[in-house]
PyMOL Python script that loads the backbone (N, CA, C, O; Angstrom):
from pymol import cmd

cmd.read_pdbstr("""\
ATOM      1  N   MET A   1      33.237 -21.654  27.290  1.00  0.00           N
ATOM      2  CA  MET A   1      34.315 -21.202  26.468  1.00  0.00           C
ATOM      3  C   MET A   1      33.672 -21.248  24.143  1.00  0.00           C
ATOM      4  O   MET A   1      34.153 -21.936  23.243  1.00  0.00           O
ATOM      5  N   LYS A   2      32.950 -20.595  24.106  1.00  0.00           N
ATOM      6  CA  LYS A   2      32.668 -20.462  22.906  1.00  0.00           C
ATOM      7  C   LYS A   2      34.325 -20.576  21.427  1.00  0.00           C
ATOM      8  O   LYS A   2      35.419 -20.262  21.896  1.00  0.00           O
ATOM      9  N   LYS A   3      34.316 -20.797  20.614  1.00  0.00           N
ATOM     10  CA  LYS A   3      35.720 -21.794  19.563  1.00  0.00           C
ATOM     11  C   LYS A   3      34.649 -20.324  19.276  1.00  0.00           C
ATOM     12  O   LYS A   3      33.468 -20.148  19.575  1.00  0.00           O
ATOM     13  N   LYS A   4      35.789 -19.289  18.474  1.00  0.00           N
ATOM     14  CA  LYS A   4      36.140 -18.106  17.300  1.00  0.00           C
ATOM     15  C   LYS A   4      35.251 -19.125  16.412  1.00  0.00           C
ATOM     16  O   LYS A   4      35.630 -20.291  16.299  1.00  0.00           O
ATOM     17  N   GLU A   5      33.922 -18.625  15.706  1.00  0.00           N
ATOM     18  CA  GLU A   5      33.655 -18.859  14.214  1.00  0.00           C
ATOM     19  C   GLU A   5      34.307 -18.107  13.454  1.00  0.00           C
ATOM     20  O   GLU A   5      33.482 -17.201  13.341  1.00  0.00           O
ATOM     21  N   LYS A   6      35.808 -17.563  12.390  1.00  0.00           N
ATOM     22  CA  LYS A   6      35.464 -17.077  10.987  1.00  0.00           C
ATOM     23  C   LYS A   6      35.151 -17.432   9.647  1.00  0.00           C
ATOM     24  O   LYS A   6      34.840 -18.546   9.223  1.00  0.00           O
ATOM     25  N   ARG A   7      35.226 -16.734   9.244  1.00  0.00           N
ATOM     26  CA  ARG A   7      33.576 -15.605   8.471  1.00  0.00           C
ATOM     27  C   ARG A   7      34.378 -14.685   7.733  1.00  0.00           C
ATOM     28  O   ARG A   7      34.574 -13.474   7.833  1.00  0.00           O
ATOM     29  N   ASN A   8      34.943 -15.907   6.679  1.00  0.00           N
ATOM     30  CA  ASN A   8      35.450 -13.974   5.532  1.00  0.00           C
ATOM     31  C   ASN A   8      36.997 -13.622   5.574  1.00  0.00           C
ATOM     32  O   ASN A   8      37.486 -13.038   4.607  1.00  0.00           O
ATOM     33  N   GLY A   9      38.336 -14.202   7.441  1.00  0.00           N
ATOM     34  CA  GLY A   9      38.554 -13.487   7.243  1.00  0.00           C
ATOM     35  C   GLY A   9      38.229 -12.495   9.192  1.00  0.00           C
ATOM     36  O   GLY A   9      38.872 -12.295  10.223  1.00  0.00           O
ATOM     37  N   LYS A  10      37.250 -12.281   8.798  1.00  0.00           N
ATOM     38  CA  LYS A  10      36.240 -10.861   9.917  1.00  0.00           C
ATOM     39  C   LYS A  10      36.806 -11.399  10.882  1.00  0.00           C
ATOM     40  O   LYS A  10      37.966 -11.197  11.242  1.00  0.00           O
ATOM     41  N   GLY A  11      35.643 -12.471  11.596  1.00  0.00           N
ATOM     42  CA  GLY A  11      35.482 -13.620  13.234  1.00  0.00           C
ATOM     43  C   GLY A  11      35.062 -13.470  13.627  1.00  0.00           C
ATOM     44  O   GLY A  11      34.422 -12.640  12.981  1.00  0.00           O
ATOM     45  N   GLU A  12      34.523 -13.559  14.718  1.00  0.00           N
ATOM     46  CA  GLU A  12      33.377 -13.471  15.443  1.00  0.00           C
ATOM     47  C   GLU A  12      32.473 -12.729  15.254  1.00  0.00           C
ATOM     48  O   GLU A  12      31.342 -13.169  15.044  1.00  0.00           O
ATOM     49  N   GLU A  13      32.873 -10.807  15.294  1.00  0.00           N
ATOM     50  CA  GLU A  13      32.191  -9.770  14.924  1.00  0.00           C
ATOM     51  C   GLU A  13      31.398 -10.054  13.789  1.00  0.00           C
ATOM     52  O   GLU A  13      30.233 -10.388  14.006  1.00  0.00           O
ATOM     53  N   ARG A  14      31.801  -9.988  12.615  1.00  0.00           N
ATOM     54  CA  ARG A  14      30.308 -10.103  11.500  1.00  0.00           C
ATOM     55  C   ARG A  14      30.124 -11.068  11.300  1.00  0.00           C
ATOM     56  O   ARG A  14      30.055 -11.133  10.072  1.00  0.00           O
ATOM     57  N   GLY A  15      29.920 -12.343  11.853  1.00  0.00           N
ATOM     58  CA  GLY A  15      29.078 -13.389  12.767  1.00  0.00           C
ATOM     59  C   GLY A  15      28.092 -12.566  13.291  1.00  0.00           C
ATOM     60  O   GLY A  15      27.081 -12.148  12.728  1.00  0.00           O
ATOM     61  N   ARG A  16      28.527 -12.349  14.554  1.00  0.00           N
ATOM     62  CA  ARG A  16      26.989 -11.612  15.488  1.00  0.00           C
ATOM     63  C   ARG A  16      26.192 -11.009  13.591  1.00  0.00           C
ATOM     64  O   ARG A  16      25.388 -11.303  12.707  1.00  0.00           O
ATOM     65  N   LYS A  17      27.056 -10.182  13.961  1.00  0.00           N
ATOM     66  CA  LYS A  17      25.573  -9.024  12.780  1.00  0.00           C
ATOM     67  C   LYS A  17      25.309  -9.408  11.681  1.00  0.00           C
ATOM     68  O   LYS A  17      24.696  -8.631  10.948  1.00  0.00           O
ATOM     69  N   GLU A  18      25.700 -10.815  11.156  1.00  0.00           N
ATOM     70  CA  GLU A  18      24.819 -11.227  10.566  1.00  0.00           C
ATOM     71  C   GLU A  18      24.211 -11.332  10.607  1.00  0.00           C
ATOM     72  O   GLU A  18      23.357 -10.630  10.067  1.00  0.00           O
ATOM     73  N   LYS A  19      23.932 -12.611  11.493  1.00  0.00           N
ATOM     74  CA  LYS A  19      22.552 -13.081  13.205  1.00  0.00           C
ATOM     75  C   LYS A  19      22.037 -11.661  13.110  1.00  0.00           C
ATOM     76  O   LYS A  19      20.900 -11.272  12.840  1.00  0.00           O
ATOM     77  N   LYS A  20      22.771 -11.203  13.300  1.00  0.00           N
ATOM     78  CA  LYS A  20      21.241 -10.121  14.545  1.00  0.00           C
ATOM     79  C   LYS A  20      20.481  -9.736  13.706  1.00  0.00           C
ATOM     80  O   LYS A  20      19.271  -9.690  13.927  1.00  0.00           O
ATOM     81  N   MET A  21      21.297  -9.185  11.963  1.00  0.00           N
ATOM     82  CA  MET A  21      20.524  -8.477  10.791  1.00  0.00           C
ATOM     83  C   MET A  21      19.360  -9.409  10.706  1.00  0.00           C
ATOM     84  O   MET A  21      18.254  -8.870  10.694  1.00  0.00           O
ATOM     85  N   ALA A  22      19.430 -11.208  10.620  1.00  0.00           N
ATOM     86  CA  ALA A  22      19.163 -11.975   9.850  1.00  0.00           C
ATOM     87  C   ALA A  22      18.424 -12.375  10.804  1.00  0.00           C
ATOM     88  O   ALA A  22      18.083 -13.536  10.579  1.00  0.00           O
ATOM     89  N   GLU A  23      17.953 -11.934  11.884  1.00  0.00           N
ATOM     90  CA  GLU A  23      16.651 -12.290  13.153  1.00  0.00           C
ATOM     91  C   GLU A  23      15.837 -10.996  13.741  1.00  0.00           C
ATOM     92  O   GLU A  23      15.256 -10.803  14.809  1.00  0.00           O
ATOM     93  N   ASN A  24      16.038 -10.242  12.641  1.00  0.00           N
ATOM     94  CA  ASN A  24      15.618  -8.769  12.539  1.00  0.00           C
ATOM     95  C   ASN A  24      14.268  -8.631  12.992  1.00  0.00           C
ATOM     96  O   ASN A  24      13.461  -8.365  12.101  1.00  0.00           O
ATOM     97  N   GLN A  25      13.901  -8.723  13.942  1.00  0.00           N
ATOM     98  CA  GLN A  25      11.863  -9.484  14.044  1.00  0.00           C
ATOM     99  C   GLN A  25      11.421  -8.399  13.945  1.00  0.00           C
ATOM    100  O   GLN A  25      10.812  -7.928  14.906  1.00  0.00           O
ATOM    101  N   GLU A  26      11.654  -7.321  12.223  1.00  0.00           N
ATOM    102  CA  GLU A  26      10.518  -5.928  12.137  1.00  0.00           C
ATOM    103  C   GLU A  26      10.827  -5.809  10.870  1.00  0.00           C
ATOM    104  O   GLU A  26      10.877  -4.825  10.132  1.00  0.00           O
ATOM    105  N   GLY A  27      11.079  -7.204  10.662  1.00  0.00           N
ATOM    106  CA  GLY A  27      10.986  -7.904   8.924  1.00  0.00           C
ATOM    107  C   GLY A  27      12.512  -6.927   8.251  1.00  0.00           C
ATOM    108  O   GLY A  27      13.252  -7.491   7.446  1.00  0.00           O
ATOM    109  N   HIS A  28      12.703  -5.968   8.553  1.00  0.00           N
ATOM    110  CA  HIS A  28      13.534  -4.637   7.259  1.00  0.00           C
ATOM    111  C   HIS A  28      14.843  -5.440   7.474  1.00  0.00           C
ATOM    112  O   HIS A  28      15.418  -5.898   8.462  1.00  0.00           O
ATOM    113  N   VAL A  29      15.138  -5.414   5.775  1.00  0.00           N
ATOM    114  CA  VAL A  29      16.364  -5.659   5.715  1.00  0.00           C
ATOM    115  C   VAL A  29      17.569  -4.372   5.291  1.00  0.00           C
ATOM    116  O   VAL A  29      17.247  -3.228   4.968  1.00  0.00           O
ATOM    117  N   PRO A  30      18.752  -4.801   5.373  1.00  0.00           N
ATOM    118  CA  PRO A  30      20.035  -3.676   5.139  1.00  0.00           C
ATOM    119  C   PRO A  30      19.938  -3.730   3.603  1.00  0.00           C
ATOM    120  O   PRO A  30      19.480  -4.477   2.739  1.00  0.00           O
ATOM    121  N   SER A  31      20.562  -2.630   3.692  1.00  0.00           N
ATOM    122  CA  SER A  31      20.096  -2.197   2.225  1.00  0.00           C
ATOM    123  C   SER A  31      21.744  -2.363   1.304  1.00  0.00           C
ATOM    124  O   SER A  31      21.930  -1.913   0.174  1.00  0.00           O
ATOM    125  N   PHE A  32      22.294  -2.760   1.746  1.00  0.00           N
ATOM    126  CA  PHE A  32      23.580  -3.527   1.329  1.00  0.00           C
ATOM    127  C   PHE A  32      24.204  -4.496   1.362  1.00  0.00           C
ATOM    128  O   PHE A  32      25.354  -4.795   1.683  1.00  0.00           O
ATOM    129  N   TRP A  33      22.583  -5.439   0.669  1.00  0.00           N
ATOM    130  CA  TRP A  33      23.388  -6.998   0.999  1.00  0.00           C
ATOM    131  C   TRP A  33      24.270  -7.919   0.237  1.00  0.00           C
ATOM    132  O   TRP A  33      24.417  -9.135   0.363  1.00  0.00           O
ATOM    133  N   GLY A  34      25.160  -6.572  -1.076  1.00  0.00           N
ATOM    134  CA  GLY A  34      26.689  -7.244  -1.143  1.00  0.00           C
ATOM    135  C   GLY A  34      27.699  -6.752   0.342  1.00  0.00           C
ATOM    136  O   GLY A  34      28.911  -6.969   0.336  1.00  0.00           O
ATOM    137  N   LEU A  35      27.203  -6.273   1.208  1.00  0.00           N
ATOM    138  CA  LEU A  35      28.601  -6.234   2.555  1.00  0.00           C
ATOM    139  C   LEU A  35      28.304  -7.767   3.454  1.00  0.00           C
ATOM    140  O   LEU A  35      29.099  -8.513   4.024  1.00  0.00           O
ATOM    141  N   VAL A  36      27.041  -7.828   3.315  1.00  0.00           N
ATOM    142  CA  VAL A  36      26.851  -8.798   4.213  1.00  0.00           C
ATOM    143  C   VAL A  36      26.902  -9.698   4.948  1.00  0.00           C
ATOM    144  O   VAL A  36      26.690  -9.885   6.146  1.00  0.00           O
ATOM    145  N   ASN A  37      27.619 -11.007   3.004  1.00  0.00           N
ATOM    146  CA  ASN A  37      27.465 -11.859   2.619  1.00  0.00           C
ATOM    147  C   ASN A  37      28.221 -11.690   1.508  1.00  0.00           C
ATOM    148  O   ASN A  37      27.837 -10.681   0.917  1.00  0.00           O
ATOM    149  N   SER A  38      29.422 -12.400   0.777  1.00  0.00           N
ATOM    150  CA  SER A  38      30.519 -12.135  -0.074  1.00  0.00           C
ATOM    151  C   SER A  38      30.212 -13.280  -1.196  1.00  0.00           C
ATOM    152  O   SER A  38      31.058 -13.834  -1.897  1.00  0.00           O
ATOM    153  N   ALA A  39      29.348 -13.418  -1.199  1.00  0.00           N
ATOM    154  CA  ALA A  39      28.576 -14.823  -1.944  1.00  0.00           C
ATOM    155  C   ALA A  39      28.237 -13.597  -2.576  1.00  0.00           C
ATOM    156  O   ALA A  39      28.684 -13.468  -3.716  1.00  0.00           O
ATOM    157  N   TRP A  40      27.124 -12.069  -1.825  1.00  0.00           N
ATOM    158  CA  TRP A  40      25.690 -11.624  -2.839  1.00  0.00           C
ATOM    159  C   TRP A  40      26.125 -10.901  -3.114  1.00  0.00           C
ATOM    160  O   TRP A  40      25.316 -10.015  -3.389  1.00  0.00           O
ATOM    161  N   ASN A  41      28.175 -10.302  -3.420  1.00  0.00           N
ATOM    162  CA  ASN A  41      28.532  -8.975  -3.953  1.00  0.00           C
ATOM    163  C   ASN A  41      28.540  -8.461  -4.795  1.00  0.00           C
ATOM    164  O   ASN A  41      28.998  -7.331  -4.966  1.00  0.00           O
ATOM    165  N   LEU A  42      27.727  -9.565  -6.015  1.00  0.00           N
ATOM    166  CA  LEU A  42      26.399  -8.986  -7.093  1.00  0.00           C
ATOM    167  C   LEU A  42      25.746  -7.129  -6.789  1.00  0.00           C
ATOM    168  O   LEU A  42      25.911  -6.015  -7.285  1.00  0.00           O
ATOM    169  N   CYS A  43      24.734  -7.958  -5.335  1.00  0.00           N
ATOM    170  CA  CYS A  43      23.731  -6.952  -5.352  1.00  0.00           C
ATOM    171  C   CYS A  43      24.791  -5.511  -5.609  1.00  0.00           C
ATOM    172  O   CYS A  43      24.692  -4.754  -6.575  1.00  0.00           O
ATOM    173  N   SER A  44      26.088  -5.344  -4.149  1.00  0.00           N
ATOM    174  CA  SER A  44      26.142  -4.031  -4.127  1.00  0.00           C
ATOM    175  C   SER A  44      26.408  -3.471  -5.524  1.00  0.00           C
ATOM    176  O   SER A  44      25.805  -2.403  -5.631  1.00  0.00           O
ATOM    177  N   VAL A  45      26.907  -3.703  -6.349  1.00  0.00           N
ATOM    178  CA  VAL A  45      26.165  -2.822  -7.761  1.00  0.00           C
ATOM    179  C   VAL A  45      25.909  -2.809  -8.811  1.00  0.00           C
ATOM    180  O   VAL A  45      26.482  -2.455  -9.841  1.00  0.00           O
ATOM    181  N   GLY A  46      24.552  -3.411  -8.455  1.00  0.00           N
ATOM    182  CA  GLY A  46      23.708  -3.133  -9.470  1.00  0.00           C
ATOM    183  C   GLY A  46      21.959  -2.000  -8.686  1.00  0.00           C
ATOM    184  O   GLY A  46      22.078  -1.255  -7.713  1.00  0.00           O
ATOM    185  N   LYS A  47      20.604  -2.210  -9.436  1.00  0.00           N
ATOM    186  CA  LYS A  47      19.797  -0.984  -8.753  1.00  0.00           C
ATOM    187  C   LYS A  47      19.308  -1.976  -7.509  1.00  0.00           C
ATOM    188  O   LYS A  47      18.868  -1.255  -6.613  1.00  0.00           O
ATOM    189  N   ARG A  48      19.245  -3.167  -7.203  1.00  0.00           N
ATOM    190  CA  ARG A  48      18.543  -4.339  -7.022  1.00  0.00           C
ATOM    191  C   ARG A  48      19.131  -4.666  -5.506  1.00  0.00           C
ATOM    192  O   ARG A  48      20.324  -4.868  -5.282  1.00  0.00           O
ATOM    193  N   GLN A  49      18.311  -4.678  -4.725  1.00  0.00           N
ATOM    194  CA  GLN A  49      18.900  -5.153  -3.007  1.00  0.00           C
ATOM    195  C   GLN A  49      18.316  -6.437  -2.219  1.00  0.00           C
ATOM    196  O   GLN A  49      17.827  -6.602  -1.101  1.00  0.00           O
ATOM    197  N   SER A  50      18.610  -7.307  -3.376  1.00  0.00           N
ATOM    198  CA  SER A  50      18.232  -8.839  -2.805  1.00  0.00           C
ATOM    199  C   SER A  50      19.348  -9.606  -3.385  1.00  0.00           C
ATOM    200  O   SER A  50      19.909  -9.391  -4.459  1.00  0.00           O
ATOM    201  N   PRO A  51      19.595 -10.546  -2.508  1.00  0.00           N
ATOM    202  CA  PRO A  51      20.269 -11.884  -2.524  1.00  0.00           C
ATOM    203  C   PRO A  51      19.687 -12.528  -4.186  1.00  0.00           C
ATOM    204  O   PRO A  51      20.324 -12.835  -5.194  1.00  0.00           O
ATOM    205  N   VAL A  52      17.845 -12.544  -3.800  1.00  0.00           N
ATOM    206  CA  VAL A  52      17.516 -13.607  -4.436  1.00  0.00           C
ATOM    207  C   VAL A  52      17.299 -12.934  -6.030  1.00  0.00           C
ATOM    208  O   VAL A  52      17.050 -11.830  -6.513  1.00  0.00           O
ATOM    209  N   ASN A  53      17.495 -13.975  -6.386  1.00  0.00           N
ATOM    210  CA  ASN A  53      17.426 -13.789  -8.478  1.00  0.00           C
ATOM    211  C   ASN A  53      15.805 -13.412  -8.752  1.00  0.00           C
ATOM    212  O   ASN A  53      14.879 -14.220  -8.682  1.00  0.00           O
ATOM    213  N   ILE A  54      15.727 -12.368  -8.992  1.00  0.00           N
ATOM    214  CA  ILE A  54      14.125 -11.769  -9.052  1.00  0.00           C
ATOM    215  C   ILE A  54      13.630 -11.912 -10.489  1.00  0.00           C
ATOM    216  O   ILE A  54      13.347 -10.737 -10.722  1.00  0.00           O
ATOM    217  N   GLU A  55      13.403 -12.440 -11.363  1.00  0.00           N
ATOM    218  CA  GLU A  55      13.485 -12.542 -12.706  1.00  0.00           C
ATOM    219  C   GLU A  55      11.971 -11.549 -13.253  1.00  0.00           C
ATOM    220  O   GLU A  55      10.946 -12.205 -13.439  1.00  0.00           O
ATOM    221  N   THR A  56      11.918 -10.127 -13.466  1.00  0.00           N
ATOM    222  CA  THR A  56      10.922  -8.852 -13.614  1.00  0.00           C
ATOM    223  C   THR A  56      10.107 -10.604 -14.817  1.00  0.00           C
ATOM    224  O   THR A  56       9.212 -11.438 -14.680  1.00  0.00           O
ATOM    225  N   SER A  57      10.893 -10.350 -15.575  1.00  0.00           N
ATOM    226  CA  SER A  57      10.105 -11.247 -17.284  1.00  0.00           C
ATOM    227  C   SER A  57       8.997 -11.893 -16.955  1.00  0.00           C
ATOM    228  O   SER A  57       7.946 -12.021 -17.583  1.00  0.00           O
ATOM    229  N   HIS A  58       9.335 -12.307 -15.867  1.00  0.00           N
ATOM    230  CA  HIS A  58       8.192 -13.612 -15.735  1.00  0.00           C
ATOM    231  C   HIS A  58       7.020 -12.904 -14.944  1.00  0.00           C
ATOM    232  O   HIS A  58       5.832 -13.099 -15.198  1.00  0.00           O
ATOM    233  N   MET A  59       7.481 -12.075 -13.972  1.00  0.00           N
ATOM    234  CA  MET A  59       6.460 -11.167 -12.821  1.00  0.00           C
ATOM    235  C   MET A  59       4.536 -11.285 -13.970  1.00  0.00           C
ATOM    236  O   MET A  59       4.396 -11.166 -15.188  1.00  0.00           O
ATOM    237  N   ILE A  60       3.887 -11.441 -13.326  1.00  0.00           N
ATOM    238  CA  ILE A  60       2.685 -10.868 -13.777  1.00  0.00           C
ATOM    239  C   ILE A  60       2.012 -10.165 -12.083  1.00  0.00           C
ATOM    240  O   ILE A  60       2.468 -10.303 -10.947  1.00  0.00           O
ATOM    241  N   PHE A  61       0.826  -9.438 -12.563  1.00  0.00           N
ATOM    242  CA  PHE A  61       0.401  -8.333 -12.481  1.00  0.00           C
ATOM    243  C   PHE A  61      -1.147  -8.240 -11.962  1.00  0.00           C
ATOM    244  O   PHE A  61      -1.714  -7.171 -12.191  1.00  0.00           O
ATOM    245  N   ASP A  62      -2.005  -9.435 -11.170  1.00  0.00           N
ATOM    246  CA  ASP A  62      -3.243  -9.685 -11.066  1.00  0.00           C
ATOM    247  C   ASP A  62      -3.433  -8.813 -10.071  1.00  0.00           C
ATOM    248  O   ASP A  62      -2.951  -8.979  -8.951  1.00  0.00           O
ATOM    249  N   PRO A  63      -4.262  -7.662 -10.456  1.00  0.00           N
ATOM    250  CA  PRO A  63      -5.140  -7.249  -8.993  1.00  0.00           C
ATOM    251  C   PRO A  63      -6.071  -8.356  -8.627  1.00  0.00           C
ATOM    252  O   PRO A  63      -6.824  -7.685  -7.922  1.00  0.00           O
ATOM    253  N   PHE A  64      -6.626  -9.684  -8.584  1.00  0.00           N
ATOM    254  CA  PHE A  64      -7.386  -9.833  -7.735  1.00  0.00           C
ATOM    255  C   PHE A  64      -7.543 -11.240  -7.296  1.00  0.00           C
ATOM    256  O   PHE A  64      -8.375 -12.136  -7.153  1.00  0.00           O
ATOM    257  N   LEU A  65      -5.488 -10.755  -7.077  1.00  0.00           N
ATOM    258  CA  LEU A  65      -4.917 -12.215  -6.316  1.00  0.00           C
ATOM    259  C   LEU A  65      -5.821 -11.741  -4.283  1.00  0.00           C
ATOM    260  O   LEU A  65      -6.067 -10.691  -3.690  1.00  0.00           O
ATOM    261  N   THR A  66      -5.980 -13.109  -3.991  1.00  0.00           N
ATOM    262  CA  THR A  66      -6.252 -12.426  -2.143  1.00  0.00           C
ATOM    263  C   THR A  66      -5.051 -12.240  -2.136  1.00  0.00           C
ATOM    264  O   THR A  66      -4.289 -12.315  -3.099  1.00  0.00           O
ATOM    265  N   PRO A  67      -4.741 -11.920  -0.775  1.00  0.00           N
ATOM    266  CA  PRO A  67      -3.763 -11.452  -0.096  1.00  0.00           C
ATOM    267  C   PRO A  67      -3.213 -13.495   0.320  1.00  0.00           C
ATOM    268  O   PRO A  67      -3.870 -14.527   0.184  1.00  0.00           O
ATOM    269  N   LEU A  68      -1.927 -13.287   0.774  1.00  0.00           N
ATOM    270  CA  LEU A  68      -0.846 -14.048   0.331  1.00  0.00           C
ATOM    271  C   LEU A  68      -1.563 -13.927   2.526  1.00  0.00           C
ATOM    272  O   LEU A  68      -1.902 -13.006   3.270  1.00  0.00           O
ATOM    273  N   ARG A  69      -1.395 -15.972   2.695  1.00  0.00           N
ATOM    274  CA  ARG A  69      -1.521 -16.283   4.580  1.00  0.00           C
ATOM    275  C   ARG A  69      -0.530 -16.912   4.460  1.00  0.00           C
ATOM    276  O   ARG A  69      -0.512 -17.782   3.590  1.00  0.00           O
ATOM    277  N   ILE A  70       0.626 -16.694   5.281  1.00  0.00           N
ATOM    278  CA  ILE A  70       1.680 -17.164   5.946  1.00  0.00           C
ATOM    279  C   ILE A  70       1.907 -17.914   7.734  1.00  0.00           C
ATOM    280  O   ILE A  70       1.276 -17.866   8.790  1.00  0.00           O
ATOM    281  N   ASN A  71       2.664 -18.301   7.441  1.00  0.00           N
ATOM    282  CA  ASN A  71       2.721 -19.476   8.721  1.00  0.00           C
ATOM    283  C   ASN A  71       3.802 -19.618   9.389  1.00  0.00           C
ATOM    284  O   ASN A  71       4.564 -20.574   9.245  1.00  0.00           O
ATOM    285  N   THR A  72       4.036 -18.294  10.507  1.00  0.00           N
ATOM    286  CA  THR A  72       5.367 -17.707  10.540  1.00  0.00           C
ATOM    287  C   THR A  72       5.159 -18.288  12.123  1.00  0.00           C
ATOM    288  O   THR A  72       5.921 -17.602  12.804  1.00  0.00           O
ATOM    289  N   GLY A  73       4.655 -18.983  12.753  1.00  0.00           N
ATOM    290  CA  GLY A  73       4.791 -19.771  13.866  1.00  0.00           C
ATOM    291  C   GLY A  73       4.995 -18.138  15.436  1.00  0.00           C
ATOM    292  O   GLY A  73       5.584 -18.046  16.513  1.00  0.00           O
ATOM    293  N   GLY A  74       4.290 -17.418  14.767  1.00  0.00           N
ATOM    294  CA  GLY A  74       4.311 -16.530  15.532  1.00  0.00           C
ATOM    295  C   GLY A  74       5.039 -14.840  15.737  1.00  0.00           C
ATOM    296  O   GLY A  74       4.898 -13.891  16.508  1.00  0.00           O
ATOM    297  N   ARG A  75       6.030 -15.259  14.289  1.00  0.00           N
ATOM    298  CA  ARG A  75       7.312 -14.276  14.322  1.00  0.00           C
ATOM    299  C   ARG A  75       6.503 -13.219  13.259  1.00  0.00           C
ATOM    300  O   ARG A  75       5.670 -13.705  12.493  1.00  0.00           O
ATOM    301  N   LYS A  76       6.791 -11.680  13.238  1.00  0.00           N
ATOM    302  CA  LYS A  76       6.202 -10.191  12.718  1.00  0.00           C
ATOM    303  C   LYS A  76       7.211 -11.022  10.928  1.00  0.00           C
ATOM    304  O   LYS A  76       8.333 -11.507  10.784  1.00  0.00           O
ATOM    305  N   VAL A  77       6.064 -10.788   9.971  1.00  0.00           N
ATOM    306  CA  VAL A  77       6.775 -10.676   8.518  1.00  0.00           C
ATOM    307  C   VAL A  77       5.418  -9.315   7.871  1.00  0.00           C
ATOM    308  O   VAL A  77       4.201  -9.135   7.835  1.00  0.00           O
ATOM    309  N   ARG A  78       7.125  -8.464   7.344  1.00  0.00           N
ATOM    310  CA  ARG A  78       6.414  -7.439   6.404  1.00  0.00           C
ATOM    311  C   ARG A  78       6.523  -7.925   5.228  1.00  0.00           C
ATOM    312  O   ARG A  78       7.608  -8.416   4.917  1.00  0.00           O
ATOM    313  N   HIS A  79       5.338  -7.912   4.193  1.00  0.00           N
ATOM    314  CA  HIS A  79       5.762  -7.759   2.972  1.00  0.00           C
ATOM    315  C   HIS A  79       5.213  -6.812   2.009  1.00  0.00           C
ATOM    316  O   HIS A  79       4.061  -7.079   2.352  1.00  0.00           O
ATOM    317  N   ASN A  80       5.009  -5.757   0.914  1.00  0.00           N
ATOM    318  CA  ASN A  80       4.894  -5.145   0.442  1.00  0.00           C
ATOM    319  C   ASN A  80       4.485  -5.209  -1.253  1.00  0.00           C
ATOM    320  O   ASN A  80       4.284  -4.230  -1.971  1.00  0.00           O
ATOM    321  N   ALA A  81       4.432  -6.543  -1.623  1.00  0.00           N
ATOM    322  CA  ALA A  81       3.895  -7.069  -3.154  1.00  0.00           C
ATOM    323  C   ALA A  81       3.687  -8.053  -2.754  1.00  0.00           C
ATOM    324  O   ALA A  81       3.951  -8.559  -1.663  1.00  0.00           O
ATOM    325  N   THR A  82       2.734  -8.743  -4.399  1.00  0.00           N
ATOM    326  CA  THR A  82       2.047 -10.054  -4.657  1.00  0.00           C
ATOM    327  C   THR A  82       2.713 -10.377  -5.819  1.00  0.00           C
ATOM    328  O   THR A  82       2.043  -9.694  -6.594  1.00  0.00           O
ATOM    329  N   MET A  83       3.264 -10.737  -6.282  1.00  0.00           N
ATOM    330  CA  MET A  83       4.069 -11.767  -7.394  1.00  0.00           C
ATOM    331  C   MET A  83       3.714 -13.301  -7.017  1.00  0.00           C
ATOM    332  O   MET A  83       3.639 -14.025  -6.024  1.00  0.00           O
ATOM    333  N   LEU A  84       3.536 -13.352  -8.472  1.00  0.00           N
ATOM    334  CA  LEU A  84       2.520 -14.817  -9.005  1.00  0.00           C
ATOM    335  C   LEU A  84       4.131 -14.984 -10.148  1.00  0.00           C
ATOM    336  O   LEU A  84       4.500 -14.263 -11.075  1.00  0.00           O
ATOM    337  N   LEU A  85       4.901 -16.520  -9.418  1.00  0.00           N
ATOM    338  CA  LEU A  85       5.751 -17.166 -10.537  1.00  0.00           C
ATOM    339  C   LEU A  85       5.748 -17.703 -11.321  1.00  0.00           C
ATOM    340  O   LEU A  85       5.522 -18.832 -10.887  1.00  0.00           O
ATOM    341  N   PRO A  86       5.857 -17.770 -12.443  1.00  0.00           N
ATOM    342  CA  PRO A  86       5.040 -19.619 -13.098  1.00  0.00           C
ATOM    343  C   PRO A  86       5.667 -20.905 -12.826  1.00  0.00           C
ATOM    344  O   PRO A  86       5.146 -21.944 -13.232  1.00  0.00           O
TER     345      PRO A  86
END
""", "prot")
cmd.dss("prot")
cmd.show_as("cartoon", "prot")
cmd.util.cbc("prot")
cmd.orient("prot")
């Protein structure tokens, strides 16, 4: 029998939901990151829905970049942008 894992007082149920979202095979991410993990609560109040701090002022558009290749060990990955960070 597995021991119940407490996460922010919500118990095993929340842990299962977080794990399910993290393991989503289709590459979809929740539109409510701030509710997934209390450490990401600022994602709920802004326009950006990512736990990653993306500084758009450092981004450079380069139409000549080649496609990104990622070895995912056979798992599917979706992306919709190309960016180069300094």
